[in-house]
N, C-alpha and C positions, 0 to 999 in steps of 0.2 A: 634167234628165230622165235616167232610168236605163234602159238597154236590156239585154235578155238575148237570147241566140241559142241555140236548141235545134237540134242536128244529129242527124238520124236517116236511115233509109232509107225510101223511099216505093215502094209497088207501082206498076209501070208503069200509067199511065192512071188512077191513084187520085187525081190532083190535083183533079178536079171533085168527087168525093165528099167529100174533105177540106175543100175550100172551102165546100161546102154545109153540112157539119156545123158548121164554125166560124161561118158566117153565121147559122145558127139559134141557136147558143150566144151569139153577140155581140148578138143582138136581145134577150136577157134582161138582167137587171141584174148578171149575173155579172162582166162586165168592170169595171164600176164598183166592185163589192165587192172585186175583186182589185187595184184601182188601175191597171188597164190603160188607157193613153191611146191606144195604137195597136197593131195587130197586122198583120204582113205575113208572107205565106207564099211561099216560093220552092222550086223544084225544079230540079235540074241533074244529069243523068246518073244517075238513081236515088237521088240524095241529096235530103233534105228539110231546109229551113231555115225556122225559125219565129222571127221577130223580134218581140219583145214590148217595148213602150216603156211606162215608168211615169213618173209625175210625180216620184217620189222613190225612194230606195234601199230602201224597205220592201216593194217588190213581192214579193220572195221570201217574206217573212214572211206577207204577205197571201195569197199563193197557198197556202202551207202551211195556213193557216186555212180556205181555200176547199175543200181536198181532201176534207173531210167532207160537203160539200154534194152532194146527189144529182145535181144538174145537172153538176157537175164530174166525178163518178164516171161518169155516163152518157156524156159526150163522150169520156172516157178509154177506156171500153169500146168505144164506137162507132168510134174511130179504129184500134183494134187490127188489123182486117183490112188496113189501108192503110199504117200507119206501124209500122216495127220499129226496135229499137235499132240504132245504128250498129255497135256491137260487142257482140253478145249475150253473149259470154263474160265481159265485164267489167261489163255493165249490172246495177246493183242498184236504182237509183232514178232519177227524172227528173234529179236533180243530176248523174248521170253523162253526161247528154246536153248539158250546158251548155258552150258554147264559152268559152274564156278570152280576155278582151280583153287585148291587149298593146300597143295604141296607140290613141290617140283625139286628135282635133283638132276644135276648134270655132272658127268665125270670127265 
């Protein structure tokens, strides 16, 4: 399994709206098309953490392909009032929000 972690900022109290938007999105076939196996959302002191697990390492490529789907574009627009880049000065694309894994262990 491959995981990605997106880090951003979340509006105070926006977690319920963000959860609702993703629940609606995840009821479609989009997670399957993107290869998403599991999604988890967290918030902590104004920060937003979006963990997405994939069956294999082609998740990023499949997400790139999904970006032209109207459902993907809609959720991206719908999230804008609630989720902002961690560092707007350096943010150019979603890739700028991906955390870098520096350790992993499996038992």
